[in-house]
N, C-alpha and C positions, 0 to 999 in steps of 0.2 A: 315757681322754685322755693325749696323746702332746705331752710339755713342749717337745720338738724347735724347733718355729715360735717359741714363745712367748720360747724361748732367743736362737734369731738373730733374732727381730724386737728383744730385748732387748740383744743384740750392734752392730746396727744403731744401734737407738735411741743406746747409750751413746756412740757414735763422735759419733754427732751433736750429743749431748750437750757432750760433748768438747771440739768446736770450738767450740758457742757459749759457749763456758765460755774460753777462750784469749785472746776478746779483754776480756774482763771481770778477765781476771787479768793481762794487762800492764795494764794502768789503776791497777788496784788498787796491784800491787806495786809497778814505779815513782814512780807519783804518791802510792799510800796515798790515795787520794778512793773512795770506791765511786759509780760512776757509774749511775746511776739511769736514766738516759735511754739504757742499752743494750739494753733493750728495745725501745724508740721507732726507732733505728739500726735495728735487727732488722729493724722492721716496714716501716721506710722502703726501706731495699735492696731487698725483693720487691718493694714499689709502684715504685720505679725499675724496675725490672729488669721488670717488668709492660708499664710502661709501653715500655722499650727491643723488647721483644718482641712486642707489639701497641701501635703507638707512635700514638695520638689528633695529635699536634701538629703530625705533618706535611704533614696536608694530601692534594692533590693529587699535589703534590710527592715524596711521599712514597711513591708505586707499586712504582718501583724498587726501596726500599729492602723496602718488605713483598713483595716478590716474589723475596727470599732464602728461601733452606731455612728452616726454624724451627731444626734445629739449628744454623744458623749464626749466627742472632739470639739462640738461645739461648748461645750461646756467648761473641757479643757483652756480652751482658745482665752473664754472670758474671766479664767483664773490668771493663765499663763503669762499672756499678751499683756496686760496691766502692771505686772509685775517685772516685766523684761523693759518696758517703756518707764519704768518710776526709776528704776538702776538706771536709766543711760538720764534721766532727769536730776538723780543725783550727781551723775557725772557732770550735766550740763550747770546744776549749783556752783560747784566748784568754778568753774570759768565767770560764772554773775555776779560769785562774791567781790570781785574784785571791782565790781564798781558802788560798792554799800558805801553811803556818806558823799557819792559824788552825786550831779545834776543827774535828772533822770532821763536826759538824752544818750548816754552812756550804756545803761541798762538797755534803753530801748533798741540802737542800732547793736548793739550786743546779739541779744535774743532775735530781731531781725536776720542777720548775719548767721545765724542758727540755725534757724527754722531755713533759708535759704540752702543751708548745707544737707540740713535732712531730706527736704524735699528733691534735691539733686538726687541723692542718695539712695532715695524712694526709683525716680526714675533709674538710675544706673544699676540696680537687682530687680527690679521688679516690670522695668519696661514702663513706657510713656504711656503706653494706651488704657481702654478702661479695665478695668479688673471686675471681678464679683465674687464676694463674700457670701458662700453658701449659710444658709441657715437653716435649720431641721424641719422636714417637710412640714410637723405638725404647725408650724405657725405662719406655712405659706399659703396663699390664694386669701381667699374672701368667707364670707359667709351673710346671710340674709336676714334681715329682722322691716318684716313689711315689705314694704318695695324697696328698700333701700342695701346694700351689699357696703357693707364693710370690710375695711383689710386685716386677715388675723395678726398679720406680723408689726401693725401700728398700735393694737390694741397689745400684743407682747411687748413689744418694747416700752410702750410708754407704764406697765405693770414694772416691769424691770428696774425703768426708770424711778418710779417711785418707790421700790426695794430699796435700791442705791442709795438714793435722798435721806431716807430713813435712817440707812445704815450712818450715813457722814451724822446726819444729827447728833444720833444718840452716840455716836466718837464724841464729838463735839461739848456735846450737855451733858455725858453721863459717865466720863471718864477723868483723871487727873492728868492723862497727857492731853485731851480735850480743852482743857479749861487752862493749859499753858498756850495752846495754841490761839485763844481766843485772843488772852493777855494779851500775847504777843501782837497780836491784831491791833490793838487798843493804844500799846506803849508797850515798846520794845526796849528804851529805857531801864520804867520799872523793872519787867521780864528779868534782864541782867543785874539789875541791882537786888532783887530777891535771889542771885546765886544760880539761875536756872541759866543750861549755856545756849545761851542764844545762836549760836552756829551753828550746834548740834540739831538745832531746833527749825533751823531756816534749811537744810539739808532734807531733815525730815517732812516740812512742809511742800518743799520745792518737788521732792517724790510722788508725796501723794498727788499733788493737783498733775504731773506727768501722769501718771494711774489712773488719776478721775478722764483726763485728758483723752486717754487711747481706750476707755472703758466707752466712754460717748461714743469714739469713731465706731467701736464695734457692734454699736449698739444703731448708729446713725447711719453709716453707710450703705446698707441694703435698701433705704429709701434716697439716701441724696446720690450715692455709685460712687465706684469707689475708682477714684486715679488719682499720680501726684499733684494737684494742688486742689483738691475737695479741702485741704488743712485749712485756701484762703476763704473756701463759707462757710466756714467754721466760727477763724475768729474773729470777724467782724461783728457776727449777730453774739458771742459770748462779749466782746470789751462793752460792746450794746446794751446788755443786760444787765452787764455790775456795773453800768454806769447810771441806768433806769431804777436798778435796785437801790445803788446806794454801795458805796466801797465798804468793801468788808461784812456786810451784812448778808448769813445764810437767809434768812427768810426774805432778804431785800430782792436775792438773786432767784428764788423759787416765785414770788411774785410776778415779777420780773416778768420770769420766762414762759409765765400762764398771759399773761396779758399780752405780752407780744407774738406766741401762738395764736390768742384767738383770733388777736386785731390781723395776722398776714390769712388765719381760714376766710375769717368772713370777709376780709378785704378780695381774696381770689375769688369768693361768689360770685360777687360783681364786675371788680375788671382783674383779670387773672394779672395781666402786665404791673399792676399797683400792689401788688399781694407783697411784695419783699421792700417794695418804697415806703408802706406805709410805716414799718416799724421805724424807720430813721423820720417820718414824719411824728411819728408816737412820743420820741424819744424829746425830740427837739419842744413840742407839746408841754413835754413834762417838767425840762430843764427851764422853761421859761420860767416857771411857776417855782419850782425848787432847785436849783442849783446841785444839792448834795443826790440827789435822786430821791427812792421814794420812803426809803426807811435809812439812807445815810449819815454819816455822824463826820465831823471834820478827820481829815488825813494830814497827813506829812505831804501827800501827791498837790494839798491845797496852798503849801506855802510856797 
């Protein structure tokens, strides 16, 4: 048995895990609210993208749109679906803000309820069955290297994930607004004292986190499958990765995503039934020796 394809798949999966966790990390870091609706926003992004790629709502008037090449419709979906889900995230933040300054359980329960509402709304609109998110023909199928076959889409998804994480890093590190987001993640009271509108910052961060969840949903669901409860499959690894990497740490989420992806990939080579369980064992092992995660700093969540 060669481990190479499992390691390669693990690295690709790790990139996608890291992308999935980034939106969750920003919301937890700045607002110190664990957004349990993140998985439902992930699923909603994929469903909205599916509707933009193969629309039902345009009717006969949409024939010219449907005539557009699939890569064009897919590219439009990658841009428009996260924007729409981000706007929904802004609306959700209006509800979540009522929990600021209260016990963490209030935010947990509110976002958990919002996630259930979104999941049921997906069932009402698109049905409870499995759906298909079309991807361009050029990234479908596989290619052969030596005696091994690799998935084109996994490589495409990983490269797209790296590009998106690079954009998020550039925003956080190279723009004034990104500096405010990072400052808000470490000391929101100081940010408020400096005259920065913390309320507006929180709205923006929640919208950005929701948009990143939607992008991750569009990229990951062709691998995981598209169904109303796919968000449950997403929110648990996202939460695990930010805890493992350290709350509020960009590079912690990226590194933890890689470690989890490779662990899952390599474990699957020897015992497929243990592949997902391995990430939980990894979390227990790391937190036993470093309670704040790999690159974590003290957070108000520890209070």
